[in-house]
C-alpha positions as CSV (number, residue, x, y, z in Angstrom):
1,M,20.2,-14.1,-9.0
2,I,18.2,-16.4,-6.7
3,D,18.9,-20.1,-7.3
4,E,15.7,-22.0,-7.2
5,Q,17.5,-25.1,-5.8
6,S,18.7,-23.2,-2.7
7,A,16.1,-20.3,-2.6
8,G,15.8,-18.9,0.8
9,I,18.9,-20.5,2.3
10,A,21.7,-18.0,1.6
11,V,19.8,-14.9,2.8
12,G,23.1,-13.3,3.8
13,N,24.2,-13.2,0.2
14,L,21.1,-11.5,-1.2
15,H,20.8,-7.9,-2.5
16,V,17.2,-6.7,-2.2
17,A,16.1,-3.5,-4.0
18,L,13.1,-1.5,-3.0
19,I,11.2,0.7,-5.5
20,G,9.4,3.0,-3.0
21,Y,10.7,4.0,0.3
22,G,7.6,5.3,2.0
23,E,5.9,3.8,5.1
24,V,5.8,0.2,3.7
25,G,9.2,0.4,2.0
26,G,10.7,1.6,5.2
27,I,9.2,-1.1,7.2
28,F,10.3,-3.8,4.8
29,G,13.8,-2.3,4.4
30,R,14.4,-2.3,8.2
31,A,13.2,-5.8,8.5
32,L,15.3,-7.1,5.6
33,A,18.4,-5.5,7.0
34,A,17.7,-7.0,10.4
35,R,17.2,-10.4,8.8
36,G,20.8,-10.3,7.7
37,V,20.3,-9.5,4.0
38,A,23.7,-8.5,2.5
39,R,22.5,-5.3,1.0
40,V,19.2,-3.3,0.8
41,T,19.0,-0.5,-1.7
42,A,16.0,1.8,-2.3
43,Y,14.8,4.4,-4.7
44,D,11.8,6.7,-4.2
45,I,10.6,9.3,-6.7
46,L,10.3,11.8,-3.7
47,L,14.1,11.7,-3.5
48,R,14.0,14.2,-6.3
49,D,12.2,16.7,-4.0
50,C,14.8,18.2,-1.6
51,A,12.2,19.3,0.9
52,R,10.2,16.0,1.0
53,S,13.2,13.7,0.8
54,A,15.0,15.0,3.9
55,A,13.2,12.5,6.2
56,M,14.1,9.6,3.9
57,R,17.7,10.5,3.7
58,E,17.9,10.9,7.5
59,R,16.3,7.5,8.3
60,A,18.0,5.4,5.6
61,P,21.3,5.0,7.6
62,R,19.4,4.0,10.7
63,D,17.5,1.4,8.6
64,R,20.7,0.2,7.0
65,V,19.3,1.0,3.6
66,V,21.4,2.5,0.8
67,L,19.5,5.1,-1.2
68,A,19.9,5.3,-5.0
69,E,19.2,8.3,-7.1
70,T,17.5,6.3,-9.9
71,A,15.4,3.2,-10.0
72,A,18.0,1.7,-12.4
73,A,20.8,2.3,-9.9
74,A,18.7,0.7,-7.1
75,V,18.0,-2.5,-9.0
76,D,21.4,-2.9,-10.5
77,D,22.8,-6.3,-9.6
78,A,19.8,-7.0,-7.3
79,D,18.7,-10.5,-6.6
80,L,15.1,-9.5,-5.8
81,V,13.2,-6.2,-6.5
82,I,10.2,-5.2,-4.4
83,S,7.8,-2.6,-5.8
84,A,6.1,-0.7,-3.0
85,V,4.7,2.5,-4.5
86,T,1.3,4.2,-4.6
87,A,-1.4,2.6,-6.7
88,S,-1.1,5.2,-9.5
89,A,2.6,4.6,-9.8
90,T,2.5,0.8,-10.1
91,H,3.0,0.7,-13.9
92,A,5.6,3.4,-13.9
93,A,7.6,1.6,-11.2
94,A,7.7,-1.6,-13.2
95,A,8.6,0.3,-16.4
96,S,11.5,2.1,-14.6
97,A,12.9,-1.1,-13.0
98,A,12.5,-3.7,-15.7
99,P,15.2,-2.6,-18.2
100,A,17.9,-2.4,-15.5
101,M,17.2,-5.8,-13.9
102,R,19.4,-8.8,-14.6
103,R,17.7,-11.6,-16.5
104,G,15.8,-14.0,-14.3
105,V,15.5,-11.7,-11.3
106,F,12.1,-11.6,-9.6
107,L,10.1,-8.4,-9.2
108,L,7.6,-8.7,-6.4
109,D,4.8,-6.1,-7.0
110,I,3.0,-5.5,-3.7
111,N,1.0,-2.5,-4.8
112,S,-2.8,-2.1,-4.6
113,A,-3.7,-2.1,-8.3
114,S,-6.3,-3.6,-10.7
115,P,-5.8,-7.0,-12.3
116,R,-5.2,-5.3,-15.7
117,T,-2.5,-3.0,-14.2
118,K,-0.8,-6.0,-12.8
119,E,-1.0,-7.9,-16.0
120,D,0.5,-5.0,-17.9
121,G,3.3,-4.7,-15.3
122,G,4.0,-8.4,-15.7
123,A,4.2,-8.1,-19.4
124,L,6.8,-5.3,-19.1
125,V,9.0,-7.2,-16.6
126,N,8.8,-10.5,-18.4
127,A,9.5,-9.0,-21.8
128,A,12.7,-7.5,-20.3
129,G,13.8,-10.9,-19.1
130,G,12.6,-10.6,-15.5
131,R,10.2,-12.7,-13.5
132,Y,7.1,-10.8,-12.3
133,V,5.1,-11.9,-9.2
134,E,2.1,-10.0,-8.0
135,S,1.2,-9.8,-4.3
136,A,-1.9,-8.7,-2.5
137,V,-1.3,-7.3,1.0
138,M,-4.4,-8.3,2.9
139,T,-4.4,-6.0,5.8
140,S,-2.6,-2.9,7.2
141,V,1.2,-3.3,7.2
142,P,2.3,-1.5,10.4
143,P,0.8,-3.8,13.0
144,Y,2.4,-6.9,11.3
145,G,5.5,-5.5,9.6
146,I,7.2,-7.9,7.2
147,K,4.9,-10.6,8.6
148,V,1.8,-9.0,7.1
149,P,-0.4,-11.6,5.4
150,M,0.2,-11.6,1.6
151,L,-1.2,-13.6,-1.3
152,L,1.1,-14.3,-4.3
153,G,0.0,-14.8,-7.9
154,G,1.5,-15.5,-11.3
155,P,3.4,-18.3,-13.0
156,D,6.6,-17.6,-11.0
157,A,4.9,-17.2,-7.6
158,A,5.7,-20.7,-6.3
159,A,9.4,-20.3,-7.3
160,L,9.7,-17.1,-5.3
161,A,7.7,-18.2,-2.2
162,P,10.6,-20.1,-0.4
163,T,12.9,-17.1,-0.6
164,L,10.2,-14.8,0.7
165,A,9.6,-17.2,3.6
166,A,13.3,-17.2,4.4
167,L,13.3,-13.4,4.4
168,G,10.5,-13.3,7.0
169,F,7.5,-12.7,4.8
170,S,4.2,-14.4,5.4
171,A,3.2,-15.0,1.8
172,N,1.1,-17.8,0.4
173,V,0.7,-18.7,-3.3
174,A,-3.0,-18.2,-4.3
175,S,-2.9,-18.5,-8.1
176,E,-0.7,-19.2,-11.0
177,K,-2.5,-16.6,-13.0
178,L,-1.7,-12.9,-12.9
179,G,-4.6,-10.7,-11.8
180,V,-6.4,-13.1,-9.5
181,V,-4.9,-12.0,-6.1
182,S,-5.3,-8.4,-7.1
183,A,-9.0,-9.0,-7.8
184,I,-9.3,-10.5,-4.3
185,K,-7.6,-7.4,-2.8
186,M,-9.5,-4.8,-4.8
187,C,-12.9,-6.4,-4.2
188,R,-12.1,-6.5,-0.5
189,S,-11.0,-2.9,-0.6
190,V,-14.4,-1.8,-1.8
191,V,-15.7,-3.0,1.6
192,I,-12.8,-1.9,3.9
193,K,-12.2,1.5,2.4
194,G,-16.0,1.9,1.9
195,M,-16.6,1.4,5.6
196,E,-14.1,4.2,6.3
197,A,-15.7,6.5,3.9
198,I,-19.2,5.7,5.2
199,V,-18.2,6.2,8.8
200,I,-16.6,9.6,8.0
201,E,-19.6,10.9,6.2
202,S,-22.1,9.5,8.6
203,F,-20.2,10.6,11.8
204,L,-19.4,14.1,10.5
205,A,-23.0,14.7,9.5
206,A,-24.2,13.3,12.9
207,R,-21.8,15.5,14.8
208,R,-23.0,18.6,13.0
209,Y,-26.6,17.7,13.8
210,G,-25.7,17.0,17.4
211,V,-27.0,13.4,17.2
212,E,-23.8,11.4,17.2
213,N,-24.4,9.7,20.6
214,E,-27.8,8.5,19.4
215,V,-26.4,7.3,16.1
216,L,-23.6,5.4,17.8
217,A,-26.0,3.8,20.3
218,S,-28.2,2.7,17.5
219,L,-25.3,1.2,15.5
220,A,-24.1,-0.6,18.7
221,E,-27.6,-2.1,19.1
222,T,-27.8,-3.3,15.5
223,F,-24.1,-4.5,15.4
224,P,-23.3,-5.4,19.0
225,G,-20.0,-6.9,18.1
226,L,-18.4,-3.6,16.9
227,D,-17.0,-0.8,19.1
228,W,-18.2,2.0,16.9
229,E,-16.5,4.7,19.0
230,K,-13.1,3.0,18.8
231,N,-13.4,1.8,15.2
232,G,-14.7,5.2,14.1
233,S,-11.7,6.9,15.5
234,Y,-9.4,4.3,13.9
235,F,-11.1,4.8,10.5
236,W,-10.9,8.6,10.7
237,S,-7.2,8.5,11.8
238,R,-6.2,6.2,8.9
239,V,-7.9,8.2,6.3
240,V,-6.5,11.5,7.6
241,Q,-3.0,10.0,7.5
242,H,-3.3,8.0,4.3
243,G,-6.2,9.4,2.4
244,K,-4.3,10.1,-0.8
245,R,-2.9,6.6,-1.0
246,R,-6.4,5.2,-0.2
247,A,-8.1,7.3,-2.8
248,E,-5.6,6.0,-5.4
249,E,-6.2,2.5,-4.3
250,M,-10.0,3.0,-4.7
251,R,-9.5,4.4,-8.2
252,E,-7.8,1.1,-9.0
253,A,-10.7,-0.7,-7.3
254,A,-13.1,1.2,-9.5
255,A,-11.0,0.1,-12.5
256,T,-11.2,-3.5,-11.3
257,V,-15.0,-3.3,-11.1
258,R,-15.1,-1.7,-14.5
259,E,-12.8,-4.2,-16.1
260,I,-15.3,-7.0,-15.3
261,G,-18.2,-5.0,-17.0
262,L,-19.8,-3.3,-14.0
263,E,-20.2,0.4,-13.4
264,P,-18.2,1.2,-10.1
265,F,-20.7,3.5,-8.5
266,M,-19.6,2.7,-5.0
267,A,-15.9,2.5,-5.6
268,S,-15.8,5.8,-7.3
269,A,-17.7,7.5,-4.5
270,I,-15.5,6.0,-1.9
271,A,-12.4,7.3,-3.8
272,D,-14.0,10.8,-3.9
273,R,-14.6,10.9,-0.1
274,Q,-11.1,9.5,0.7
275,A,-9.6,12.2,-1.7
276,W,-11.7,14.9,0.0
277,V,-10.2,14.0,3.4
278,A,-6.7,13.8,1.9
279,A,-7.1,17.4,0.5
280,L,-8.1,18.7,3.9
281,A,-5.1,17.0,5.5
282,A,-2.8,18.5,2.8
283,A,-4.3,21.9,3.6
284,G,-3.3,21.5,7.2
285,V,-6.8,21.1,8.6
286,F,-5.8,18.3,11.0
287,A,-2.2,19.5,11.6
288,D,-2.7,20.4,15.3
289,A,-5.0,17.5,16.2
290,P,-3.7,15.4,19.1
291,K,-2.7,11.9,18.2
292,E,-5.2,10.2,20.5
293,G,-7.9,12.8,20.2
294,G,-10.6,10.6,18.7
295,W,-12.8,11.1,15.7
296,R,-14.8,14.0,17.2
297,N,-11.6,16.0,17.5
298,L,-10.9,15.4,13.8
299,A,-14.4,16.1,12.7
300,D,-14.5,19.4,14.6
301,R,-11.5,20.7,12.6
302,I,-13.5,20.5,9.4
303,A,-15.1,24.0,9.0
304,R,-18.7,24.1,8.1
305,D,-18.1,26.6,5.3
306,G,-15.7,26.4,2.4
307,Q,-14.6,22.8,3.0
308,E,-17.2,20.8,1.0
309,T,-15.8,21.4,-2.5
310,G,-12.5,19.5,-2.1
C-alpha cells in the first residue's frame, strides 16, 4: 500500500496493476516498467479470446508486463490499480477489481465516462475499502505517452498526486468532488469528436460531388489558422483506427449531457457517425489503405451503395 508520508519516493517497491492492456494500457505499462516500478501486472478481457489476445501475449514480455488471467489476480497485492478500458466497460472494470484490492489501495480510473458512471465506480471501490480517484485524459495519449495531461478528481486525488508524479504522470488535481473532471472531459469531447464526425461527413459528401477542393478552399478562407487537408486526414485516420472506442465515449458524453437535463442531440449523432466508420473498419473496408494515404484515400474506399446503413 502507498504510504502517504513517503508517496512517490520508493517507486522501485511499487506493484502497479493495469485493468486494460490495449493501446493506452500498453503505453503506460511500458513506461512504468521503464521507470523502475518493481512489478507491473495487467488484465484485459480480450485475453479470453485466443485469436485477439495473441498480440498482447507477444508484447507483454517486451513491455516487462506480467499478464494475469483475471482482474482479481492482476490487482492482488497491488499498491496502485489503473483502470484503462473502453468507456462502456468502466463500471465493470471497477466492479471486477474492487473486491480483490487490499484496503486503502488507490484505483485510478482514466476512462472516458460520464460523471454518474464515475460516481458509481467510486461508490463500488470505496465500499470495498479502496480509494477511488477519477482522471480525465485531456488529449490523445500516443504523442505524450505517460506524460499526457490528466486532471484528477475526488476526495483522495490530492493524496495520490505525489505518487503519480514520481511515476512520471503529468496529473493535476482539479476537484475534490467526483464527476467534475469527467464533466470537463465529456463536454470537451462533444467538440473534439464532433469535429471528427463533421469533417468525415462533410468531406465524404464533398468528395462524391467532386467539390472537395472548393470546400477546403472556402474553409481555409473562413478559418485561416487551420490546415484542413492535414487535419482532415488526421481526423479520418483516428476514427478509422479508434471509431469503436470513440463511439463508446460519445455515448458516455450523451449520458453526461442527459444527466444535466439536456437532450443530447449532437452527442448522439456524433456517436452514430463514429460507430458507422467503426463498422466499416471492422468489415475491412480500410484494410488495404496506405498509412499515409490521406483522407481521400480512405473516403474512396467507402462504396456508394450498401454502406450507408451501418
